[in-house]
Each structure stands twice: as structure tokens, then as C-alpha cells.
PDB file of N, CA, C and O in Angstrom:
ATOM      1  N   MET A   1     -24.920 -28.730 -31.488  1.00  0.00           N
ATOM      2  CA  MET A   1     -24.579 -27.357 -31.793  1.00  0.00           C
ATOM      3  C   MET A   1     -25.307 -26.393 -30.855  1.00  0.00           C
ATOM      4  O   MET A   1     -24.782 -25.339 -30.496  1.00  0.00           O
ATOM      5  N   GLU A   2     -26.529 -26.777 -30.466  1.00  0.00           N
ATOM      6  CA  GLU A   2     -27.300 -25.922 -29.567  1.00  0.00           C
ATOM      7  C   GLU A   2     -26.615 -25.809 -28.207  1.00  0.00           C
ATOM      8  O   GLU A   2     -26.627 -24.745 -27.586  1.00  0.00           O
ATOM      9  N   LEU A   3     -26.031 -26.887 -27.756  1.00  0.00           N
ATOM     10  CA  LEU A   3     -25.327 -26.873 -26.478  1.00  0.00           C
ATOM     11  C   LEU A   3     -24.121 -25.938 -26.525  1.00  0.00           C
ATOM     12  O   LEU A   3     -23.836 -25.253 -25.542  1.00  0.00           O
ATOM     13  N   LEU A   4     -23.420 -25.901 -27.637  1.00  0.00           N
ATOM     14  CA  LEU A   4     -22.276 -25.009 -27.802  1.00  0.00           C
ATOM     15  C   LEU A   4     -22.727 -23.548 -27.791  1.00  0.00           C
ATOM     16  O   LEU A   4     -22.052 -22.698 -27.209  1.00  0.00           O
ATOM     17  N   ASN A   5     -23.851 -23.253 -28.421  1.00  0.00           N
ATOM     18  CA  ASN A   5     -24.385 -21.886 -28.426  1.00  0.00           C
ATOM     19  C   ASN A   5     -24.788 -21.448 -27.009  1.00  0.00           C
ATOM     20  O   ASN A   5     -24.537 -20.310 -26.609  1.00  0.00           O
ATOM     21  N   GLN A   6     -25.407 -22.355 -26.263  1.00  0.00           N
ATOM     22  CA  GLN A   6     -25.781 -22.027 -24.891  1.00  0.00           C
ATOM     23  C   GLN A   6     -24.545 -21.789 -24.028  1.00  0.00           C
ATOM     24  O   GLN A   6     -24.526 -20.885 -23.192  1.00  0.00           O
ATOM     25  N   THR A   7     -23.533 -22.592 -24.233  1.00  0.00           N
ATOM     26  CA  THR A   7     -22.287 -22.442 -23.478  1.00  0.00           C
ATOM     27  C   THR A   7     -21.644 -21.091 -23.776  1.00  0.00           C
ATOM     28  O   THR A   7     -21.182 -20.394 -22.874  1.00  0.00           O
ATOM     29  N   PHE A   8     -21.624 -20.738 -25.057  1.00  0.00           N
ATOM     30  CA  PHE A   8     -21.035 -19.457 -25.462  1.00  0.00           C
ATOM     31  C   PHE A   8     -21.847 -18.292 -24.877  1.00  0.00           C
ATOM     32  O   PHE A   8     -21.270 -17.304 -24.424  1.00  0.00           O
ATOM     33  N   THR A   9     -23.155 -18.401 -24.885  1.00  0.00           N
ATOM     34  CA  THR A   9     -24.017 -17.347 -24.347  1.00  0.00           C
ATOM     35  C   THR A   9     -23.797 -17.182 -22.848  1.00  0.00           C
ATOM     36  O   THR A   9     -23.683 -16.061 -22.352  1.00  0.00           O
ATOM     37  N   ILE A  10     -23.738 -18.282 -22.141  1.00  0.00           N
ATOM     38  CA  ILE A  10     -23.497 -18.223 -20.693  1.00  0.00           C
ATOM     39  C   ILE A  10     -22.128 -17.621 -20.404  1.00  0.00           C
ATOM     40  O   ILE A  10     -21.976 -16.852 -19.455  1.00  0.00           O
ATOM     41  N   MET A  11     -21.131 -17.966 -21.214  1.00  0.00           N
ATOM     42  CA  MET A  11     -19.790 -17.426 -21.022  1.00  0.00           C
ATOM     43  C   MET A  11     -19.786 -15.911 -21.239  1.00  0.00           C
ATOM     44  O   MET A  11     -19.189 -15.171 -20.458  1.00  0.00           O
ATOM     45  N   VAL A  12     -20.453 -15.457 -22.297  1.00  0.00           N
ATOM     46  CA  VAL A  12     -20.477 -14.017 -22.596  1.00  0.00           C
ATOM     47  C   VAL A  12     -21.222 -13.258 -21.494  1.00  0.00           C
ATOM     48  O   VAL A  12     -20.771 -12.199 -21.058  1.00  0.00           O
ATOM     49  N   VAL A  13     -22.344 -13.787 -21.051  1.00  0.00           N
ATOM     50  CA  VAL A  13     -23.100 -13.129 -19.987  1.00  0.00           C
ATOM     51  C   VAL A  13     -22.286 -13.099 -18.695  1.00  0.00           C
ATOM     52  O   VAL A  13     -22.254 -12.076 -18.012  1.00  0.00           O
ATOM     53  N   GLY A  14     -21.646 -14.179 -18.360  1.00  0.00           N
ATOM     54  CA  GLY A  14     -20.838 -14.236 -17.144  1.00  0.00           C
ATOM     55  C   GLY A  14     -19.678 -13.264 -17.175  1.00  0.00           C
ATOM     56  O   GLY A  14     -19.443 -12.553 -16.198  1.00  0.00           O
ATOM     57  N   MET A  15     -18.954 -13.220 -18.272  1.00  0.00           N
ATOM     58  CA  MET A  15     -17.817 -12.307 -18.379  1.00  0.00           C
ATOM     59  C   MET A  15     -18.285 -10.859 -18.390  1.00  0.00           C
ATOM     60  O   MET A  15     -17.608  -9.986 -17.848  1.00  0.00           O
ATOM     61  N   SER A  16     -19.432 -10.596 -19.000  1.00  0.00           N
ATOM     62  CA  SER A  16     -19.979  -9.238 -19.001  1.00  0.00           C
ATOM     63  C   SER A  16     -20.327  -8.810 -17.581  1.00  0.00           C
ATOM     64  O   SER A  16     -20.066  -7.673 -17.188  1.00  0.00           O
ATOM     65  N   LEU A  17     -20.912  -9.716 -16.819  1.00  0.00           N
ATOM     66  CA  LEU A  17     -21.232  -9.389 -15.428  1.00  0.00           C
ATOM     67  C   LEU A  17     -19.972  -9.132 -14.604  1.00  0.00           C
ATOM     68  O   LEU A  17     -19.952  -8.234 -13.762  1.00  0.00           O
ATOM     69  N   VAL A  18     -18.929  -9.913 -14.842  1.00  0.00           N
ATOM     70  CA  VAL A  18     -17.667  -9.709 -14.117  1.00  0.00           C
ATOM     71  C   VAL A  18     -17.071  -8.351 -14.458  1.00  0.00           C
ATOM     72  O   VAL A  18     -16.657  -7.621 -13.558  1.00  0.00           O
ATOM     73  N   PHE A  19     -17.020  -7.997 -15.730  1.00  0.00           N
ATOM     74  CA  PHE A  19     -16.462  -6.710 -16.120  1.00  0.00           C
ATOM     75  C   PHE A  19     -17.311  -5.559 -15.590  1.00  0.00           C
ATOM     76  O   PHE A  19     -16.771  -4.538 -15.164  1.00  0.00           O
ATOM     77  N   PHE A  20     -18.632  -5.713 -15.612  1.00  0.00           N
ATOM     78  CA  PHE A  20     -19.507  -4.681 -15.068  1.00  0.00           C
ATOM     79  C   PHE A  20     -19.280  -4.518 -13.570  1.00  0.00           C
ATOM     80  O   PHE A  20     -19.205  -3.394 -13.074  1.00  0.00           O
ATOM     81  N   PHE A  21     -19.172  -5.613 -12.855  1.00  0.00           N
ATOM     82  CA  PHE A  21     -18.920  -5.560 -11.413  1.00  0.00           C
ATOM     83  C   PHE A  21     -17.587  -4.872 -11.124  1.00  0.00           C
ATOM     84  O   PHE A  21     -17.511  -4.029 -10.230  1.00  0.00           O
ATOM     85  N   LEU A  22     -16.551  -5.217 -11.859  1.00  0.00           N
ATOM     86  CA  LEU A  22     -15.248  -4.580 -11.654  1.00  0.00           C
ATOM     87  C   LEU A  22     -15.309  -3.086 -11.963  1.00  0.00           C
ATOM     88  O   LEU A  22     -14.701  -2.277 -11.264  1.00  0.00           O
ATOM     89  N   PHE A  23     -16.037  -2.730 -13.002  1.00  0.00           N
ATOM     90  CA  PHE A  23     -16.198  -1.318 -13.353  1.00  0.00           C
ATOM     91  C   PHE A  23     -16.877  -0.563 -12.209  1.00  0.00           C
ATOM     92  O   PHE A  23     -16.443   0.529 -11.840  1.00  0.00           O
ATOM     93  N   VAL A  24     -17.931  -1.140 -11.653  1.00  0.00           N
ATOM     94  CA  VAL A  24     -18.648  -0.499 -10.549  1.00  0.00           C
ATOM     95  C   VAL A  24     -17.740  -0.372  -9.323  1.00  0.00           C
ATOM     96  O   VAL A  24     -17.730   0.673  -8.672  1.00  0.00           O
ATOM     97  N   VAL A  25     -16.998  -1.396  -9.009  1.00  0.00           N
ATOM     98  CA  VAL A  25     -16.095  -1.354  -7.843  1.00  0.00           C
ATOM     99  C   VAL A  25     -15.044  -0.265  -8.026  1.00  0.00           C
ATOM    100  O   VAL A  25     -14.781   0.499  -7.097  1.00  0.00           O
ATOM    101  N   ILE A  26     -14.445  -0.183  -9.197  1.00  0.00           N
ATOM    102  CA  ILE A  26     -13.407   0.817  -9.451  1.00  0.00           C
ATOM    103  C   ILE A  26     -13.988   2.227  -9.383  1.00  0.00           C
ATOM    104  O   ILE A  26     -13.360   3.128  -8.828  1.00  0.00           O
ATOM    105  N   GLN A  27     -15.174   2.423  -9.937  1.00  0.00           N
ATOM    106  CA  GLN A  27     -15.794   3.745  -9.877  1.00  0.00           C
ATOM    107  C   GLN A  27     -16.148   4.125  -8.440  1.00  0.00           C
ATOM    108  O   GLN A  27     -15.991   5.283  -8.052  1.00  0.00           O
ATOM    109  N   CYS A  28     -16.612   3.185  -7.666  1.00  0.00           N
ATOM    110  CA  CYS A  28     -16.907   3.469  -6.255  1.00  0.00           C
ATOM    111  C   CYS A  28     -15.633   3.847  -5.506  1.00  0.00           C
ATOM    112  O   CYS A  28     -15.648   4.759  -4.680  1.00  0.00           O
ATOM    113  N   MET A  29     -14.546   3.163  -5.784  1.00  0.00           N
ATOM    114  CA  MET A  29     -13.278   3.502  -5.141  1.00  0.00           C
ATOM    115  C   MET A  29     -12.826   4.905  -5.533  1.00  0.00           C
ATOM    116  O   MET A  29     -12.320   5.646  -4.691  1.00  0.00           O
ATOM    117  N   ASN A  30     -13.002   5.279  -6.799  1.00  0.00           N
ATOM    118  CA  ASN A  30     -12.632   6.621  -7.246  1.00  0.00           C
ATOM    119  C   ASN A  30     -13.479   7.692  -6.568  1.00  0.00           C
ATOM    120  O   ASN A  30     -12.962   8.743  -6.189  1.00  0.00           O
ATOM    121  N   VAL A  31     -14.773   7.436  -6.411  1.00  0.00           N
ATOM    122  CA  VAL A  31     -15.652   8.399  -5.749  1.00  0.00           C
ATOM    123  C   VAL A  31     -15.263   8.553  -4.283  1.00  0.00           C
ATOM    124  O   VAL A  31     -15.209   9.669  -3.768  1.00  0.00           O
ATOM    125  N   ILE A  32     -14.995   7.447  -3.617  1.00  0.00           N
ATOM    126  CA  ILE A  32     -14.585   7.499  -2.213  1.00  0.00           C
ATOM    127  C   ILE A  32     -13.249   8.237  -2.076  1.00  0.00           C
ATOM    128  O   ILE A  32     -13.071   9.033  -1.154  1.00  0.00           O
ATOM    129  N   ALA A  33     -12.316   7.974  -2.988  1.00  0.00           N
ATOM    130  CA  ALA A  33     -11.021   8.660  -2.942  1.00  0.00           C
ATOM    131  C   ALA A  33     -11.194  10.161  -3.155  1.00  0.00           C
ATOM    132  O   ALA A  33     -10.492  10.956  -2.531  1.00  0.00           O
ATOM    133  N   TYR A  34     -12.111  10.554  -4.020  1.00  0.00           N
ATOM    134  CA  TYR A  34     -12.375  11.974  -4.255  1.00  0.00           C
ATOM    135  C   TYR A  34     -12.861  12.644  -2.968  1.00  0.00           C
ATOM    136  O   TYR A  34     -12.378  13.714  -2.598  1.00  0.00           O
ATOM    137  N   PHE A  35     -13.821  12.006  -2.290  1.00  0.00           N
ATOM    138  CA  PHE A  35     -14.347  12.591  -1.058  1.00  0.00           C
ATOM    139  C   PHE A  35     -13.297  12.603   0.050  1.00  0.00           C
ATOM    140  O   PHE A  35     -13.258  13.536   0.852  1.00  0.00           O
ATOM    141  N   VAL A  36     -12.458  11.595   0.104  1.00  0.00           N
ATOM    142  CA  VAL A  36     -11.400  11.574   1.112  1.00  0.00           C
ATOM    143  C   VAL A  36     -10.407  12.702   0.848  1.00  0.00           C
ATOM    144  O   VAL A  36      -9.965  13.371   1.782  1.00  0.00           O
ATOM    145  N   ARG A  37     -10.053  12.916  -0.422  1.00  0.00           N
ATOM    146  CA  ARG A  37      -9.141  14.014  -0.757  1.00  0.00           C
ATOM    147  C   ARG A  37      -9.747  15.362  -0.382  1.00  0.00           C
ATOM    148  O   ARG A  37      -9.050  16.232   0.142  1.00  0.00           O
ATOM    149  N   GLN A  38     -11.032  15.538  -0.644  1.00  0.00           N
ATOM    150  CA  GLN A  38     -11.700  16.788  -0.276  1.00  0.00           C
ATOM    151  C   GLN A  38     -11.695  16.976   1.239  1.00  0.00           C
ATOM    152  O   GLN A  38     -11.448  18.077   1.730  1.00  0.00           O
ATOM    153  N   TYR A  39     -11.961  15.921   1.961  1.00  0.00           N
ATOM    154  CA  TYR A  39     -11.989  15.979   3.422  1.00  0.00           C
ATOM    155  C   TYR A  39     -10.606  16.305   3.974  1.00  0.00           C
ATOM    156  O   TYR A  39     -10.476  17.125   4.884  1.00  0.00           O
ATOM    157  N   GLU A  40      -9.578  15.671   3.429  1.00  0.00           N
ATOM    158  CA  GLU A  40      -8.211  15.922   3.894  1.00  0.00           C
ATOM    159  C   GLU A  40      -7.790  17.358   3.595  1.00  0.00           C
ATOM    160  O   GLU A  40      -7.134  17.996   4.420  1.00  0.00           O
ATOM    161  N   ALA A  41      -8.158  17.866   2.433  1.00  0.00           N
ATOM    162  CA  ALA A  41      -7.815  19.247   2.091  1.00  0.00           C
ATOM    163  C   ALA A  41      -8.522  20.212   3.035  1.00  0.00           C
ATOM    164  O   ALA A  41      -7.937  21.211   3.454  1.00  0.00           O
ATOM    165  N   LYS A  42      -9.757  19.925   3.367  1.00  0.00           N
ATOM    166  CA  LYS A  42     -10.504  20.771   4.289  1.00  0.00           C
ATOM    167  C   LYS A  42      -9.865  20.757   5.676  1.00  0.00           C
ATOM    168  O   LYS A  42      -9.772  21.797   6.329  1.00  0.00           O
ATOM    169  N   LEU A  43      -9.426  19.585   6.124  1.00  0.00           N
ATOM    170  CA  LEU A  43      -8.759  19.502   7.424  1.00  0.00           C
ATOM    171  C   LEU A  43      -7.423  20.237   7.419  1.00  0.00           C
ATOM    172  O   LEU A  43      -7.060  20.882   8.402  1.00  0.00           O
ATOM    173  N   ALA A  44      -6.700  20.139   6.320  1.00  0.00           N
ATOM    174  CA  ALA A  44      -5.390  20.785   6.237  1.00  0.00           C
ATOM    175  C   ALA A  44      -5.529  22.302   6.254  1.00  0.00           C
ATOM    176  O   ALA A  44      -4.682  22.993   6.821  1.00  0.00           O
ATOM    177  N   GLN A  45      -6.582  22.828   5.641  1.00  0.00           N
ATOM    178  CA  GLN A  45      -6.783  24.275   5.640  1.00  0.00           C
ATOM    179  C   GLN A  45      -7.157  24.783   7.019  1.00  0.00           C
ATOM    180  O   GLN A  45      -6.750  25.878   7.408  1.00  0.00           O
ATOM    181  N   ASN A  46      -7.921  24.008   7.757  1.00  0.00           N
ATOM    182  CA  ASN A  46      -8.396  24.445   9.064  1.00  0.00           C
ATOM    183  C   ASN A  46      -7.415  24.174  10.185  1.00  0.00           C
ATOM    184  O   ASN A  46      -7.635  24.623  11.310  1.00  0.00           O
ATOM    185  N   SER A  47      -6.344  23.455   9.914  1.00  0.00           N
ATOM    186  CA  SER A  47      -5.419  23.064  10.967  1.00  0.00           C
ATOM    187  C   SER A  47      -4.118  23.867  10.868  1.00  0.00           C
ATOM    188  O   SER A  47      -3.327  23.642   9.952  1.00  0.00           O
ATOM    189  N   PRO A  48      -3.891  24.791  11.790  1.00  0.00           N
ATOM    190  CA  PRO A  48      -2.621  25.526  11.766  1.00  0.00           C
ATOM    191  C   PRO A  48      -1.462  24.669  12.257  1.00  0.00           C
ATOM    192  O   PRO A  48      -0.302  25.056  12.113  1.00  0.00           O
ATOM    193  N   ALA A  49      -1.760  23.518  12.832  1.00  0.00           N
ATOM    194  CA  ALA A  49      -0.710  22.654  13.367  1.00  0.00           C
ATOM    195  C   ALA A  49       0.056  21.932  12.271  1.00  0.00           C
ATOM    196  O   ALA A  49       1.083  21.311  12.547  1.00  0.00           O
ATOM    197  N   ALA A  50      -0.422  22.001  11.030  1.00  0.00           N
ATOM    198  CA  ALA A  50       0.257  21.292   9.945  1.00  0.00           C
ATOM    199  C   ALA A  50       1.665  21.840   9.737  1.00  0.00           C
ATOM    200  O   ALA A  50       2.610  21.073   9.555  1.00  0.00           O
ATOM    201  N   GLU A  51       1.809  23.164   9.764  1.00  0.00           N
ATOM    202  CA  GLU A  51       3.131  23.753   9.602  1.00  0.00           C
ATOM    203  C   GLU A  51       3.975  23.505  10.842  1.00  0.00           C
ATOM    204  O   GLU A  51       5.167  23.217  10.741  1.00  0.00           O
ATOM    205  N   ASP A  52       3.358  23.618  12.009  1.00  0.00           N
ATOM    206  CA  ASP A  52       4.093  23.380  13.245  1.00  0.00           C
ATOM    207  C   ASP A  52       4.596  21.941  13.304  1.00  0.00           C
ATOM    208  O   ASP A  52       5.686  21.673  13.810  1.00  0.00           O
ATOM    209  N   ASP A  53       3.789  21.018  12.782  1.00  0.00           N
ATOM    210  CA  ASP A  53       4.182  19.614  12.795  1.00  0.00           C
ATOM    211  C   ASP A  53       5.407  19.386  11.917  1.00  0.00           C
ATOM    212  O   ASP A  53       6.311  18.643  12.298  1.00  0.00           O
ATOM    213  N   SER A  54       5.445  20.018  10.743  1.00  0.00           N
ATOM    214  CA  SER A  54       6.599  19.828   9.868  1.00  0.00           C
ATOM    215  C   SER A  54       7.848  20.458  10.493  1.00  0.00           C
ATOM    216  O   SER A  54       8.940  19.900  10.383  1.00  0.00           O
ATOM    217  N   VAL A  55       7.699  21.596  11.137  1.00  0.00           N
ATOM    218  CA  VAL A  55       8.835  22.228  11.815  1.00  0.00           C
ATOM    219  C   VAL A  55       9.300  21.341  12.959  1.00  0.00           C
ATOM    220  O   VAL A  55      10.499  21.166  13.173  1.00  0.00           O
ATOM    221  N   HIS A  56       8.350  20.789  13.686  1.00  0.00           N
ATOM    222  CA  HIS A  56       8.686  19.896  14.802  1.00  0.00           C
ATOM    223  C   HIS A  56       9.439  18.665  14.304  1.00  0.00           C
ATOM    224  O   HIS A  56      10.416  18.241  14.922  1.00  0.00           O
ATOM    225  N   ARG A  57       8.995  18.100  13.205  1.00  0.00           N
ATOM    226  CA  ARG A  57       9.672  16.930  12.643  1.00  0.00           C
ATOM    227  C   ARG A  57      11.087  17.265  12.178  1.00  0.00           C
ATOM    228  O   ARG A  57      12.006  16.465  12.353  1.00  0.00           O
ATOM    229  N   ARG A  58      11.262  18.438  11.590  1.00  0.00           N
ATOM    230  CA  ARG A  58      12.595  18.851  11.144  1.00  0.00           C
ATOM    231  C   ARG A  58      13.533  19.027  12.333  1.00  0.00           C
ATOM    232  O   ARG A  58      14.704  18.654  12.271  1.00  0.00           O
ATOM    233  N   ARG A  59      13.013  19.594  13.407  1.00  0.00           N
ATOM    234  CA  ARG A  59      13.851  19.775  14.592  1.00  0.00           C
ATOM    235  C   ARG A  59      14.263  18.433  15.187  1.00  0.00           C
ATOM    236  O   ARG A  59      15.403  18.262  15.619  1.00  0.00           O
ATOM    237  N   ILE A  60      13.342  17.492  15.208  1.00  0.00           N
ATOM    238  CA  ILE A  60      13.665  16.152  15.719  1.00  0.00           C
ATOM    239  C   ILE A  60      14.711  15.487  14.830  1.00  0.00           C
ATOM    240  O   ILE A  60      15.655  14.869  15.322  1.00  0.00           O
ATOM    241  N   ALA A  61      14.534  15.622  13.503  1.00  0.00           N
ATOM    242  CA  ALA A  61      15.504  15.026  12.577  1.00  0.00           C
ATOM    243  C   ALA A  61      16.883  15.647  12.748  1.00  0.00           C
ATOM    244  O   ALA A  61      17.895  14.948  12.699  1.00  0.00           O
ATOM    245  N   ALA A  62      16.920  16.958  12.949  1.00  0.00           N
ATOM    246  CA  ALA A  62      18.207  17.631  13.161  1.00  0.00           C
ATOM    247  C   ALA A  62      18.852  17.166  14.455  1.00  0.00           C
ATOM    248  O   ALA A  62      20.065  16.959  14.499  1.00  0.00           O
ATOM    249  N   ALA A  63      18.068  16.999  15.505  1.00  0.00           N
ATOM    250  CA  ALA A  63      18.612  16.537  16.781  1.00  0.00           C
ATOM    251  C   ALA A  63      19.165  15.124  16.657  1.00  0.00           C
ATOM    252  O   ALA A  63      20.221  14.814  17.208  1.00  0.00           O
ATOM    253  N   ILE A  64      18.460  14.282  15.945  1.00  0.00           N
ATOM    254  CA  ILE A  64      18.940  12.908  15.745  1.00  0.00           C
ATOM    255  C   ILE A  64      20.228  12.911  14.934  1.00  0.00           C
ATOM    256  O   ILE A  64      21.152  12.150  15.223  1.00  0.00           O
ATOM    257  N   ALA A  65      20.288  13.772  13.913  1.00  0.00           N
ATOM    258  CA  ALA A  65      21.494  13.836  13.089  1.00  0.00           C
ATOM    259  C   ALA A  65      22.695  14.304  13.905  1.00  0.00           C
ATOM    260  O   ALA A  65      23.791  13.761  13.770  1.00  0.00           O
ATOM    261  N   VAL A  66      22.490  15.308  14.746  1.00  0.00           N
ATOM    262  CA  VAL A  66      23.586  15.810  15.583  1.00  0.00           C
ATOM    263  C   VAL A  66      24.030  14.742  16.576  1.00  0.00           C
ATOM    264  O   VAL A  66      25.225  14.534  16.783  1.00  0.00           O
ATOM    265  N   ALA A  67      23.064  14.071  17.185  1.00  0.00           N
ATOM    266  CA  ALA A  67      23.413  13.029  18.156  1.00  0.00           C
ATOM    267  C   ALA A  67      24.162  11.886  17.477  1.00  0.00           C
ATOM    268  O   ALA A  67      25.133  11.369  18.030  1.00  0.00           O
ATOM    269  N   THR A  68      23.732  11.498  16.317  1.00  0.00           N
ATOM    270  CA  THR A  68      24.407  10.421  15.587  1.00  0.00           C
ATOM    271  C   THR A  68      25.816  10.840  15.189  1.00  0.00           C
ATOM    272  O   THR A  68      26.757  10.054  15.294  1.00  0.00           O
ATOM    273  N   HIS A  69      25.957  12.078  14.734  1.00  0.00           N
ATOM    274  CA  HIS A  69      27.269  12.564  14.308  1.00  0.00           C
ATOM    275  C   HIS A  69      28.234  12.629  15.488  1.00  0.00           C
ATOM    276  O   HIS A  69      29.383  12.200  15.379  1.00  0.00           O
ATOM    277  N   THR A  70      27.771  13.160  16.606  1.00  0.00           N
ATOM    278  CA  THR A  70      28.670  13.250  17.771  1.00  0.00           C
ATOM    279  C   THR A  70      29.015  11.865  18.310  1.00  0.00           C
ATOM    280  O   THR A  70      30.130  11.648  18.784  1.00  0.00           O
ATOM    281  N   PHE A  71      28.077  10.930  18.243  1.00  0.00           N
ATOM    282  CA  PHE A  71      28.361   9.576  18.716  1.00  0.00           C
ATOM    283  C   PHE A  71      29.403   8.891  17.845  1.00  0.00           C
ATOM    284  O   PHE A  71      30.282   8.196  18.355  1.00  0.00           O
ATOM    285  N   THR A  72      29.308   9.085  16.522  1.00  0.00           N
ATOM    286  CA  THR A  72      30.272   8.427  15.620  1.00  0.00           C
ATOM    287  C   THR A  72      31.627   9.125  15.665  1.00  0.00           C
ATOM    288  O   THR A  72      32.642   8.481  15.399  1.00  0.00           O
ATOM    289  N   GLU A  73      31.685  10.399  15.985  1.00  0.00           N
ATOM    290  CA  GLU A  73      32.945  11.129  16.065  1.00  0.00           C
ATOM    291  C   GLU A  73      33.731  10.719  17.310  1.00  0.00           C
ATOM    292  O   GLU A  73      34.961  10.771  17.301  1.00  0.00           O
ATOM    293  N   LYS A  74      33.050  10.317  18.370  1.00  0.00           N
ATOM    294  CA  LYS A  74      33.732   9.932  19.606  1.00  0.00           C
ATOM    295  C   LYS A  74      34.441   8.607  19.483  1.00  0.00           C
ATOM    296  O   LYS A  74      35.362   8.337  20.254  1.00  0.00           O
ATOM    297  N   LYS A  75      34.052   7.781  18.557  1.00  0.00           N
ATOM    298  CA  LYS A  75      34.669   6.440  18.424  1.00  0.00           C
ATOM    299  C   LYS A  75      36.026   6.521  17.856  1.00  0.00           C
ATOM    300  O   LYS A  75      36.683   5.495  17.678  1.00  0.00           O
TER     301      LYS A  75
END
């Protein structure tokens, strides 16, 4: 019976350590994600090219759409 109690104790301690480790890893990931979000927001505020980039992408998409449409109409 003593061997069964030791086995159960080792199992509980081991599983507790695993859950604690996973908890720490998840919390560290959340903290890192928070700082990354703050950093990205700071970069987006300081960069006037963000709007220019979206306009540039829209113009490229429009050009591709026109080229595709004219190519398919010629067939």
C-alpha cells in the first residue's frame, strides 16, 4: 500500500509541475504579445507611410484587375 501512495504522490507532483510550467509559458507568451502589440501601435503612429502603403496596394490591385479583365475580354 505504501508503494501505491508513493506512486500517487509522484504522479500528483509531476502533473502539478507540468500544469505550472504550462501556465508560466502561456503567461510569458501573453506578456510578450502585449509588448509586441504596443510596439506595433507605436510604429504605426509614427509611420505616415502606412496610409500610403494601403493606397499603393489598392492601386496595384486595381491595375491587376484591369489587366486581367482586358486580357479575358480579348479572348
